[in-house]
N, CA, C and O atoms as a printed pandas DataFrame, in Angstrom:
     atom_number atom_name residue_name chain_id  residue_number  x_coord  y_coord  z_coord
0              1         N          UNK        A               1   28.912  -14.963   25.180
1              2        CA          UNK        A               1   28.124  -13.823   25.576
2              3         C          UNK        A               1   29.010  -12.804   26.275
3              4         O          UNK        A               1   29.985  -13.153   26.940
4              5         N          UNK        A               2   28.657  -11.568   26.113
5              6        CA          UNK        A               2   29.344  -10.473   26.786
6              7         C          UNK        A               2   28.338   -9.770   27.684
7              8         O          UNK        A               2   27.217   -9.479   27.267
8              9         N          UNK        A               3   28.741   -9.502   28.905
9             10        CA          UNK        A               3   27.897   -8.784   29.852
10            11         C          UNK        A               3   28.455   -7.382   30.047
11            12         O          UNK        A               3   29.647   -7.216   30.310
12            13         N          UNK        A               4   27.602   -6.378   29.920
13            14        CA          UNK        A               4   27.973   -5.003   30.241
14            15         C          UNK        A               4   27.257   -4.671   31.542
15            16         O          UNK        A               4   26.083   -4.300   31.542
16            17         N          UNK        A               5   27.972   -4.809   32.645
17            18        CA          UNK        A               5   27.385   -4.587   33.967
18            19         C          UNK        A               5   27.692   -3.182   34.453
19            20         O          UNK        A               5   28.557   -2.495   33.911
20            21         N          UNK        A               6   26.978   -2.772   35.469
21            22        CA          UNK        A               6   27.205   -1.492   36.153
22            23         C          UNK        A               6   27.115   -0.298   35.206
23            24         O          UNK        A               6   27.925    0.625   35.286
24            25         N          UNK        A               7   26.145   -0.317   34.324
25            26        CA          UNK        A               7   25.920    0.780   33.392
26            27         C          UNK        A               7   24.799    1.708   33.844
27            28         O          UNK        A               7   24.585    2.765   33.251
28            29         N          UNK        A               8   24.085    1.313   34.894
29            30        CA          UNK        A               8   22.901    2.050   35.326
30            31         C          UNK        A               8   22.946    2.303   36.827
31            32         O          UNK        A               8   23.741    1.696   37.544
32            33         N          UNK        A               9   22.085    3.205   37.298
33            34        CA          UNK        A               9   22.022    3.487   38.732
34            35         C          UNK        A               9   21.597    2.248   39.519
35            36         O          UNK        A               9   22.011    2.077   40.666
36            37         N          UNK        A              10   20.786    1.391   38.927
37            38        CA          UNK        A              10   20.438    0.103   39.528
38            39         C          UNK        A              10   21.494   -0.898   39.072
39            40         O          UNK        A              10   21.503   -1.313   37.913
40            41         N          UNK        A              11   22.382   -1.283   39.981
41            42        CA          UNK        A              11   23.507   -2.156   39.639
42            43         C          UNK        A              11   23.090   -3.584   39.289
43            44         O          UNK        A              11   23.930   -4.383   38.875
44            45         N          UNK        A              12   21.806   -3.919   39.448
45            46        CA          UNK        A              12   21.322   -5.259   39.108
46            47         C          UNK        A              12   20.964   -5.403   37.631
47            48         O          UNK        A              12   20.666   -6.507   37.175
48            49         N          UNK        A              13   20.989   -4.300   36.877
49            50        CA          UNK        A              13   20.647   -4.354   35.459
50            51         C          UNK        A              13   21.900   -4.687   34.654
51            52         O          UNK        A              13   22.933   -4.033   34.794
52            53         N          UNK        A              14   21.798   -5.701   33.820
53            54        CA          UNK        A              14   22.889   -6.105   32.930
54            55         C          UNK        A              14   22.426   -6.011   31.486
55            56         O          UNK        A              14   21.248   -6.207   31.185
56            57         N          UNK        A              15   23.365   -5.708   30.595
57            58        CA          UNK        A              15   23.129   -5.808   29.157
58            59         C          UNK        A              15   23.928   -6.992   28.657
59            60         O          UNK        A              15   25.102   -7.146   28.994
60            61         N          UNK        A              16   23.292   -7.830   27.851
61            62        CA          UNK        A              16   23.927   -9.058   27.384
62            63         C          UNK        A              16   23.925   -9.052   25.858
63            64         O          UNK        A              16   22.898   -8.787   25.233
64            65         N          UNK        A              17   25.085   -9.348   25.261
65            66        CA          UNK        A              17   25.156   -9.425   23.805
66            67         C          UNK        A              17   26.191  -10.471   23.399
67            68         O          UNK        A              17   26.923  -10.998   24.237
68            69         N          UNK        A              18   26.239  -10.758   22.108
69            70        CA          UNK        A              18   27.190  -11.707   21.545
70            71         C          UNK        A              18   28.580  -11.074   21.578
71            72         O          UNK        A              18   28.791  -10.019   20.979
72            73         N          UNK        A              19   29.527  -11.702   22.269
73            74        CA          UNK        A              19   30.861  -11.108   22.401
74            75         C          UNK        A              19   31.655  -11.125   21.101
75            76         O          UNK        A              19   32.694  -10.471   21.008
76            77         N          UNK        A              20   31.196  -11.846   20.115
77            78        CA          UNK        A              20   31.897  -11.908   18.833
78            79         C          UNK        A              20   31.259  -10.990   17.789
79            80         O          UNK        A              20   31.371  -11.243   16.590
80            81         N          UNK        A              21   30.588   -9.919   18.246
81            82        CA          UNK        A              21   29.873   -9.050   17.315
82            83         C          UNK        A              21   30.797   -8.395   16.297
83            84         O          UNK        A              21   30.367   -8.123   15.176
84            85         N          UNK        A              22   32.058   -8.132   16.654
85            86        CA          UNK        A              22   32.977   -7.525   15.691
86            87         C          UNK        A              22   33.360   -8.512   14.597
87            88         O          UNK        A              22   33.406   -8.157   13.420
88            89         N          UNK        A              23   33.631   -9.741   14.988
89            90        CA          UNK        A              23   33.994  -10.777   14.018
90            91         C          UNK        A              23   32.830  -11.046   13.064
91            92         O          UNK        A              23   33.024  -11.239   11.864
92            93         N          UNK        A              24   31.635  -11.054   13.612
93            94        CA          UNK        A              24   30.430  -11.334   12.819
94            95         C          UNK        A              24   29.927  -10.098   12.067
95            96         O          UNK        A              24   28.966  -10.184   11.303
96            97         N          UNK        A              25   30.580   -8.946   12.284
97            98        CA          UNK        A              25   30.215   -7.688   11.629
98            99         C          UNK        A              25   28.744   -7.321   11.854
99           100         O          UNK        A              25   28.048   -6.898   10.932
100          101         N          UNK        A              26   28.289   -7.491   13.097
101          102        CA          UNK        A              26   26.917   -7.139   13.432
102          103         C          UNK        A              26   26.791   -5.621   13.543
103          104         O          UNK        A              26   27.743   -4.954   13.948
104          105         N          UNK        A              27   25.641   -5.071   13.194
105          106        CA          UNK        A              27   25.465   -3.609   13.229
106          107         C          UNK        A              27   25.381   -3.076   14.659
107          108         O          UNK        A              27   24.989   -3.788   15.583
108          109         N          UNK        A              28   25.754   -1.817   14.817
109          110        CA          UNK        A              28   25.646   -1.133   16.099
110          111         C          UNK        A              28   24.180   -1.074   16.507
111          112         O          UNK        A              28   23.319   -0.700   15.711
112          113         N          UNK        A              29   23.906   -1.447   17.751
113          114        CA          UNK        A              29   22.542   -1.462   18.267
114          115         C          UNK        A              29   22.296   -0.344   19.265
115          116         O          UNK        A              29   21.290    0.360   19.181
116          117         N          UNK        A              30   23.220   -0.180   20.216
117          118        CA          UNK        A              30   23.017    0.822   21.258
118          119         C          UNK        A              30   24.344    1.262   21.858
119          120         O          UNK        A              30   25.376    0.610   21.701
120          121         N          UNK        A              31   24.276    2.394   22.550
121          122        CA          UNK        A              31   25.436    2.948   23.236
122          123         C          UNK        A              31   25.016    3.253   24.665
123          124         O          UNK        A              31   24.000    3.908   24.896
124          125         N          UNK        A              32   25.801    2.775   25.621
125          126        CA          UNK        A              32   25.471    3.011   27.023
126          127         C          UNK        A              32   25.873    4.430   27.425
127          128         O          UNK        A              32   26.586    5.114   26.691
128          129         N          UNK        A              33   25.414    4.860   28.584
129          130        CA          UNK        A              33   25.758    6.186   29.096
130          131         C          UNK        A              33   27.259    6.315   29.345
131          132         O          UNK        A              33   27.786    7.425   29.416
132          133         N          UNK        A              34   27.946    5.179   29.476
133          134        CA          UNK        A              34   29.400    5.178   29.665
134          135         C          UNK        A              34   30.130    4.957   28.339
135          136         O          UNK        A              34   31.307    4.596   28.318
136          137         N          UNK        A              35   29.413    5.178   27.232
137          138        CA          UNK        A              35   29.951    5.098   25.863
138          139         C          UNK        A              35   30.473    3.724   25.461
139          140         O          UNK        A              35   31.432    3.622   24.696
140          141         N          UNK        A              36   29.855    2.679   25.968
141          142        CA          UNK        A              36   30.161    1.327   25.507
142          143         C          UNK        A              36   29.220    1.012   24.358
143          144         O          UNK        A              36   28.000    1.070   24.512
144          145         N          UNK        A              37   29.788    0.678   23.205
145          146        CA          UNK        A              37   28.991    0.362   22.026
146          147         C          UNK        A              37   28.711   -1.138   21.996
147          148         O          UNK        A              37   29.622   -1.955   22.132
148          149         N          UNK        A              38   27.435   -1.489   21.816
149          150        CA          UNK        A              38   27.018   -2.884   21.734
150          151         C          UNK        A              38   26.372   -3.113   20.375
151          152         O          UNK        A              38   25.635   -2.263   19.876
152          153         N          UNK        A              39   26.651   -4.261   19.784
153          154        CA          UNK        A              39   26.165   -4.560   18.440
154          155         C          UNK        A              39   25.346   -5.837   18.432
155          156         O          UNK        A              39   25.456   -6.670   19.331
156          157         N          UNK        A              40   24.513   -5.979   17.392
157          158        CA          UNK        A              40   23.673   -7.162   17.255
158          159         C          UNK        A              40   22.548   -7.136   18.277
159          160         O          UNK        A              40   22.155   -6.071   18.752
160          161         N          UNK        A              41   22.035   -8.307   18.610
161          162        CA          UNK        A              41   20.954   -8.388   19.592
162          163         C          UNK        A              41   21.495   -8.088   20.974
163          164         O          UNK        A              41   22.535   -8.613   21.371
164          165         N          UNK        A              42   20.791   -7.247   21.701
165          166        CA          UNK        A              42   21.158   -6.897   23.067
166          167         C          UNK        A              42   19.968   -7.197   23.961
167          168         O          UNK        A              42   18.838   -6.816   23.658
168          169         N          UNK        A              43   20.230   -7.881   25.060
169          170        CA          UNK        A              43   19.187   -8.234   26.013
170          171         C          UNK        A              43   19.452   -7.474   27.305
171          172         O          UNK        A              43   20.561   -7.514   27.838
172          173         N          UNK        A              44   18.436   -6.785   27.806
173          174        CA          UNK        A              44   18.524   -6.149   29.113
174          175         C          UNK        A              44   17.844   -7.075   30.109
175          176         O          UNK        A              44   16.690   -7.461   29.925
176          177         N          UNK        A              45   18.564   -7.425   31.160
177          178        CA          UNK        A              45   18.036   -8.337   32.171
178          179         C          UNK        A              45   18.518   -7.878   33.544
179          180         O          UNK        A              45   19.373   -6.999   33.659
180          181         N          UNK        A              46   17.962   -8.481   34.563
181          182        CA          UNK        A              46   18.359   -8.162   35.931
182          183         C          UNK        A              46   18.948   -9.403   36.587
183          184         O          UNK        A              46   18.713  -10.529   36.147
184          185         N          UNK        A              47   19.704   -9.180   37.629
185          186        CA          UNK        A              47   20.296  -10.261   38.399
186          187         C          UNK        A              47   19.564  -10.353   39.731
187          188         O          UNK        A              47   19.512   -9.384   40.489
188          189         N          UNK        A              48   18.999  -11.523   40.009
189          190        CA          UNK        A              48   18.293  -11.733   41.278
190          191         C          UNK        A              48   19.315  -11.937   42.399
191          192         O          UNK        A              48   20.501  -12.139   42.138
192          193         N          UNK        A              49   18.852  -11.883   43.630
193          194        CA          UNK        A              49   19.744  -12.043   44.779
194          195         C          UNK        A              49   20.487  -13.369   44.761
195          196         O          UNK        A              49   21.615  -13.450   45.246
196          197         N          UNK        A              50   19.869  -14.413   44.207
197          198        CA          UNK        A              50   20.519  -15.729   44.163
198          199         C          UNK        A              50   21.422  -15.886   42.941
199          200         O          UNK        A              50   21.991  -16.957   42.728
200          201         N          UNK        A              51   21.562  -14.817   42.126
201          202        CA          UNK        A              51   22.442  -14.866   40.965
202          203         C          UNK        A              51   21.757  -15.220   39.665
203          204         O          UNK        A              51   22.381  -15.157   38.605
204          205         N          UNK        A              52   20.483  -15.592   39.717
205          206        CA          UNK        A              52   19.748  -15.934   38.495
206          207         C          UNK        A              52   19.502  -14.687   37.655
207          208         O          UNK        A              52   19.357  -13.587   38.188
208          209         N          UNK        A              53   19.456  -14.867   36.348
209          210        CA          UNK        A              53   19.086  -13.802   35.435
210          211         C          UNK        A              53   17.571  -13.781   35.320
211          212         O          UNK        A              53   16.948  -14.808   35.050
212          213         N          UNK        A              54   16.978  -12.603   35.527
213          214        CA          UNK        A              54   15.516  -12.471   35.509
214          215         C          UNK        A              54   15.135  -11.261   34.670
215          216         O          UNK        A              54   15.991  -10.459   34.296
216          217         N          UNK        A              55   13.859  -11.135   34.380
217          218        CA          UNK        A              55   13.363   -9.997   33.629
218          219         C          UNK        A              55   13.417   -8.721   34.453
219          220         O          UNK        A              55   13.525   -8.763   35.678
220          221         N          UNK        A              56   13.341   -7.589   33.769
221          222        CA          UNK        A              56   13.368   -6.292   34.432
222          223         C          UNK        A              56   12.022   -5.960   35.044
223          224         O          UNK        A              56   10.975   -6.352   34.528
224          225         N          UNK        A              57   12.061   -5.234   36.147
225          226        CA          UNK        A              57   10.832   -4.663   36.695
226          227         C          UNK        A              57   10.490   -3.436   35.848
227          228         O          UNK        A              57   11.308   -3.007   35.035
228          229         N          UNK        A              58    9.324   -2.881   36.021
229          230        CA          UNK        A              58    8.942   -1.666   35.297
230          231         C          UNK        A              58    9.913   -0.527   35.613
231          232         O          UNK        A              58   10.316    0.215   34.717
232          233         N          UNK        A              59   10.286   -0.390   36.886
233          234        CA          UNK        A              59   11.227    0.656   37.287
234          235         C          UNK        A              59   12.594    0.453   36.621
235          236         O          UNK        A              59   13.198    1.415   36.146
236          237         N          UNK        A              60   13.080   -0.781   36.585
237          238        CA          UNK        A              60   14.362   -1.063   35.939
238          239         C          UNK        A              60   14.294   -0.790   34.443
239          240         O          UNK        A              60   15.250   -0.287   33.855
240          241         N          UNK        A              61   13.166   -1.122   33.830
241          242        CA          UNK        A              61   12.990   -0.835   32.410
242          243         C          UNK        A              61   13.093    0.664   32.153
243          244         O          UNK        A              61   13.751    1.084   31.201
244          245         N          UNK        A              62   12.453    1.469   32.987
245          246        CA          UNK        A              62   12.505    2.922   32.828
246          247         C          UNK        A              62   13.924    3.451   32.986
247          248         O          UNK        A              62   14.353    4.322   32.228
248          249         N          UNK        A              63   14.654    2.929   33.968
249          250        CA          UNK        A              63   16.048    3.334   34.157
250          251         C          UNK        A              63   16.852    3.012   32.907
251          252         O          UNK        A              63   17.607    3.851   32.416
252          253         N          UNK        A              64   16.690    1.803   32.395
253          254        CA          UNK        A              64   17.421    1.390   31.198
254          255         C          UNK        A              64   17.064    2.208   29.982
255          256         O          UNK        A              64   17.949    2.620   29.231
256          257         N          UNK        A              65   15.793    2.451   29.774
257          258        CA          UNK        A              65   15.377    3.197   28.579
258          259         C          UNK        A              65   15.777    4.660   28.658
259          260         O          UNK        A              65   15.981    5.300   27.626
260          261         N          UNK        A              66   15.893    5.201   29.863
261          262        CA          UNK        A              66   16.315    6.598   30.023
262          263         C          UNK        A              66   17.811    6.786   29.802
263          264         O          UNK        A              66   18.245    7.873   29.421
264          265         N          UNK        A              67   18.611    5.738   30.037
265          266        CA          UNK        A              67   20.069    5.875   30.016
266          267         C          UNK        A              67   20.751    5.149   28.860
267          268         O          UNK        A              67   21.980    5.089   28.815
268          269         N          UNK        A              68   19.990    4.604   27.938
269          270        CA          UNK        A              68   20.548    3.842   26.825
270          271         C          UNK        A              68   20.170    4.518   25.517
271          272         O          UNK        A              68   19.001    4.831   25.294
272          273         N          UNK        A              69   21.140    4.741   24.663
273          274        CA          UNK        A              69   20.878    5.326   23.350
274          275         C          UNK        A              69   20.738    4.191   22.347
275          276         O          UNK        A              69   21.690    3.449   22.106
276          277         N          UNK        A              70   19.560    4.055   21.767
277          278        CA          UNK        A              70   19.302    3.016   20.763
278          279         C          UNK        A              70   19.601    3.598   19.398
279          280         O          UNK        A              70   19.144    4.691   19.061
280          281         N          UNK        A              71   20.373    2.858   18.611
281          282        CA          UNK        A              71   20.780    3.305   17.287
282          283         C          UNK        A              71   19.837    2.691   16.252
283          284         O          UNK        A              71   19.681    1.472   16.187
284          285         N          UNK        A              72   19.218    3.545   15.452
285          286        CA          UNK        A              72   18.339    3.082   14.388
286          287         C          UNK        A              72   18.991    3.460   13.061
287          288         O          UNK        A              72   19.224    4.635   12.778
288          289         N          UNK        A              73   19.277    2.450   12.263
289          290        CA          UNK        A              73   19.920    2.702   10.971
290          291         C          UNK        A              73   18.913    2.710    9.846
291          292         O          UNK        A              73   19.281    2.908    8.689
């Protein structure tokens, strides 16, 4: 897995994808505001204070959807 951290104003939001997407020739899925291209399935999740991966709050979802470009082929 590959984590793209610190892409949003809320530093607890992470994007997670398969780190071997180039080898597997997976299609482009999204581009972050910092121009990081992610391919294949991408999961947006948050990091809890204890380090656990958890779902996004509504506010975090809005931040992510406002700052992420989804590629539709």
